[in-house]
Backbone as numpy.savetxt, mean C-alpha at the origin, in Angstrom:
# Nx Ny Nz CAx CAy CAz Cx Cy Cz
2.38 -5.19 15.79 2.25 -3.76 14.86 2.32 -4.42 13.50
1.61 -3.80 12.65 1.67 -3.92 11.15 1.47 -2.48 10.49
2.27 -2.26 9.50 2.40 -1.09 8.93 2.17 -1.63 7.34
1.09 -1.04 6.68 0.97 -1.05 5.26 1.78 -0.13 4.54
2.41 -0.46 3.43 3.15 0.33 2.63 2.94 0.01 1.18
3.33 0.66 0.26 3.46 0.44 -1.06 4.47 0.83 -1.94
4.99 0.16 -2.87 6.11 0.58 -3.85 5.50 1.53 -4.93
6.35 2.01 -5.56 5.99 2.99 -6.86 5.09 2.03 -7.90
5.26 0.91 -7.79 4.49 0.00 -8.78 2.93 -0.13 -8.29
2.75 0.17 -6.95 1.36 0.21 -6.48 1.26 -1.25 -5.64
2.52 -2.08 -5.50 2.32 -3.22 -4.74 2.41 -3.03 -3.39
1.33 -3.60 -2.65 1.20 -3.36 -1.23 1.71 -4.42 -0.50
2.70 -4.13 0.56 3.30 -5.13 1.55 3.15 -4.70 3.01
3.57 -5.39 3.83 3.42 -5.12 5.43 4.81 -5.17 5.83
5.09 -4.11 7.02 6.21 -4.37 7.73 5.64 -4.44 9.24
6.56 -4.97 9.99 6.21 -4.99 11.56 6.81 -3.96 12.22
7.81 -2.95 11.96 8.13 -1.92 12.55 8.52 -0.79 11.41
8.66 0.33 12.06 9.18 1.26 11.11 10.52 1.01 10.56
11.41 0.50 11.55 12.67 0.10 11.20 12.78 -0.87 10.14
11.78 -1.76 9.77 11.98 -2.61 8.79 11.33 -2.16 7.41
10.76 -0.94 7.33 10.26 -0.18 6.16 11.19 -0.24 5.16
11.07 -0.69 3.85 12.00 -0.36 2.89 12.09 1.06 2.34
13.22 1.51 1.81 13.18 2.71 1.33 12.43 3.12 0.29
12.13 4.46 0.09 11.51 4.90 -1.09 10.06 4.29 -1.24
9.58 4.05 -0.12 7.96 3.69 -0.22 6.98 4.52 0.27
5.69 4.50 -0.14 4.55 5.29 0.54 3.85 4.59 1.75
3.86 5.10 2.87 3.41 4.32 4.20 2.04 4.83 4.11
1.13 3.78 4.02 -0.32 4.05 3.93 -0.99 4.07 5.33
-1.15 3.07 6.13 -1.66 3.00 7.52 -1.09 2.02 8.30
-1.40 2.28 9.66 -0.83 1.10 10.38 -1.90 0.71 11.65
-1.58 -0.40 12.36 -2.74 -0.68 13.22 -2.38 -0.28 14.63
-1.73 0.72 14.71 -1.22 1.35 16.06 -2.01 2.56 16.30
-1.64 3.71 15.27 -2.26 4.84 15.29 -3.56 5.03 14.58
-3.74 4.30 13.42 -5.08 4.43 12.65 -5.93 3.27 12.99
-5.62 2.16 13.33 -6.77 1.07 13.57 -6.15 0.22 14.75
-6.01 0.86 16.05 -5.81 0.29 17.20 -6.29 -0.72 17.76
-7.84 -0.89 17.33 -8.80 -1.98 18.02 -8.41 -3.28 17.24
-7.49 -3.40 16.12 -7.54 -4.43 15.24 -6.14 -5.12 15.42
-6.37 -6.58 15.63 -5.16 -7.35 15.69 -4.37 -7.30 14.37
-3.21 -7.92 14.34 -2.28 -7.80 13.06 -3.23 -8.48 12.11
-3.74 -9.60 12.37 -4.27 -10.37 11.25 -5.68 -9.63 10.62
-6.46 -9.03 11.63 -7.58 -8.22 11.22 -7.46 -7.08 10.37
-6.15 -6.59 10.75 -5.62 -5.27 9.91 -5.22 -5.58 8.71
-4.48 -6.69 8.61 -4.07 -7.07 7.10 -5.11 -7.30 6.23
-6.16 -8.01 7.00 -7.55 -8.49 6.05 -8.18 -7.07 5.83
-8.16 -6.03 6.52 -8.98 -4.69 6.16 -8.20 -4.16 4.94
-6.77 -4.13 5.05 -6.18 -3.60 3.86 -6.41 -4.42 2.59
-6.21 -5.70 2.71 -6.24 -6.67 1.62 -7.65 -6.26 1.15
-8.77 -6.37 1.74 -9.86 -6.09 1.14 -10.21 -4.78 0.27
-9.49 -3.94 0.66 -9.66 -2.67 0.18 -8.82 -2.41 -1.20
-7.77 -3.38 -1.32 -6.82 -3.54 -2.42 -7.34 -4.28 -3.58
-6.66 -3.99 -4.72 -7.03 -4.75 -5.95 -5.99 -6.04 -5.78
-6.66 -7.30 -6.05 -5.82 -8.44 -6.21 -5.01 -8.54 -7.52
-3.74 -8.62 -7.39 -2.88 -8.53 -8.46 -2.56 -9.72 -9.45
-2.19 -9.43 -10.58 -1.85 -10.31 -11.77 -0.45 -10.00 -12.21
0.37 -10.95 -12.70 1.65 -10.72 -13.08 1.43 -10.21 -14.52
2.18 -8.89 -14.74 2.21 -8.32 -16.02 2.68 -9.19 -17.19
1.93 -9.29 -18.11 2.16 -10.19 -19.20 1.91 -11.62 -19.19
1.24 -11.95 -17.98 0.91 -13.22 -17.65 -0.51 -13.31 -17.28
-1.32 -14.33 -17.64 -2.60 -14.25 -17.39 -2.92 -15.05 -15.92
-1.97 -15.55 -15.45 -1.99 -16.29 -14.10 -2.25 -15.43 -12.97
-3.09 -15.64 -12.19 -3.29 -15.12 -10.87 -2.05 -15.29 -9.99
-1.71 -14.19 -9.29 -0.67 -14.17 -8.35 -1.04 -14.06 -6.84
-1.53 -15.21 -6.35 -1.91 -15.01 -4.94 -1.13 -14.54 -4.04
-1.70 -13.67 -3.21 -0.90 -12.95 -2.07 -0.42 -11.54 -2.61
-0.75 -11.07 -3.93 -0.14 -9.77 -4.35 -1.38 -8.75 -4.23
-1.38 -7.63 -3.64 -2.27 -6.68 -3.52 -1.69 -5.32 -4.07
-2.64 -4.69 -4.61 -2.15 -3.35 -5.47 -3.09 -2.25 -5.05
-2.57 -1.04 -5.19 -3.40 0.10 -5.17 -3.97 0.26 -6.61
-5.25 0.23 -6.47 -6.12 0.55 -7.75 -5.57 1.79 -8.49
-5.17 1.68 -9.70 -5.04 2.64 -10.64 -3.48 3.03 -10.69
-2.70 2.63 -9.73 -1.35 3.09 -9.62 -0.46 2.37 -10.72
-0.71 0.89 -11.02 0.00 0.25 -11.94 -0.14 0.87 -13.50
-1.23 1.21 -13.75 -1.65 1.66 -14.96 -1.34 3.17 -15.31
-1.00 3.93 -14.02 -0.73 5.52 -14.44 0.18 5.45 -15.32
0.11 6.81 -16.12 0.99 7.17 -17.07 2.30 7.88 -16.66
2.04 8.51 -15.60 3.15 9.27 -15.08 3.10 9.07 -13.43
4.36 9.52 -12.93 4.44 9.51 -11.42 3.28 10.47 -10.79
2.94 11.40 -11.25 2.28 12.44 -11.02 0.66 11.83 -10.84
0.31 11.28 -11.94 -0.97 10.53 -12.06 -0.98 9.38 -11.04
0.07 8.45 -10.76 0.24 7.51 -9.83 0.11 8.05 -8.40
0.60 9.01 -8.32 0.37 9.80 -6.82 -0.92 10.21 -6.57
-1.57 10.61 -7.45 -3.12 11.12 -7.47 -3.95 10.09 -7.40
-3.70 8.91 -8.05 -4.56 7.65 -7.83 -4.15 7.14 -6.21
-3.10 7.12 -5.93 -2.78 6.72 -4.60 -3.56 7.31 -3.44
-3.44 8.76 -3.47 -4.24 9.60 -2.74 -5.67 9.54 -2.68
-6.21 9.27 -3.87 -7.70 9.08 -4.21 -7.95 7.59 -3.57
-7.25 6.74 -3.78 -7.62 5.53 -3.10 -7.52 5.34 -1.69
-6.53 6.18 -1.10 -6.35 6.38 0.31 -7.42 6.91 1.06
-8.08 7.95 0.50 -9.04 8.64 0.97 -10.29 7.77 0.96
-10.62 6.96 0.02 -11.75 6.22 0.09 -11.35 4.92 1.11
-10.42 4.39 0.89 -10.30 3.13 1.80 -9.94 3.30 3.06
-9.40 4.51 3.49 -9.06 4.69 4.99 -9.37 6.11 5.27
-10.58 6.60 5.39 -11.08 7.91 5.49 -10.46 8.61 6.66
-10.59 7.92 7.82 -9.93 8.37 9.17 -8.48 8.18 9.52
-7.78 7.67 8.62 -6.44 7.44 8.80 -5.62 8.64 8.59
-4.18 8.71 9.38 -3.50 9.61 8.86 -3.02 9.87 7.49
-2.55 10.95 7.04 -2.15 11.18 5.96 -0.92 10.29 5.25
-0.97 10.04 4.06 0.18 9.07 3.55 1.68 9.96 3.72
2.60 8.95 4.05 3.96 9.86 3.98 4.72 8.82 3.29
5.90 9.45 2.70 6.89 8.62 1.87 8.17 8.73 2.58
8.79 7.55 2.52 10.25 7.54 3.03 11.03 8.31 2.12
11.92 8.98 2.64 12.93 9.67 1.93 14.04 9.27 1.19
14.12 8.33 0.66 15.14 7.75 0.09 14.85 7.31 -1.30
15.82 7.11 -2.28 15.70 6.71 -3.57 15.11 5.26 -3.97
15.18 4.34 -2.99 14.67 3.06 -3.40 13.34 2.89 -3.73
12.94 1.80 -3.33 11.29 1.18 -3.52 11.14 1.19 -5.07
11.93 0.75 -5.85 11.63 0.66 -7.29 10.70 -0.33 -7.85
10.45 -1.28 -6.84 9.35 -2.29 -7.41 8.10 -1.87 -8.16
């Protein structure tokens, strides 16, 4: 099982179980309920191809393996970031379950 989630910064990562999800993240999609026909590797590739490839802030060097929700890192407010997140999710995963947020204060990345 793979679960794609993102931090407030928009950085996307993957967890193998719900129990290993960090606190305070937005859960995007998984390959059990949303994409059951995909292997873990195929699922990760799907999410990564829909994401923006990241760069380290203030540095012009490419950071391999960093994937971002487009528009979230640049958002001027939390409200705008959530709007960008929902907009991208609807485009990237139109048949997936809605985004849900873990209910703790962490996830400050």
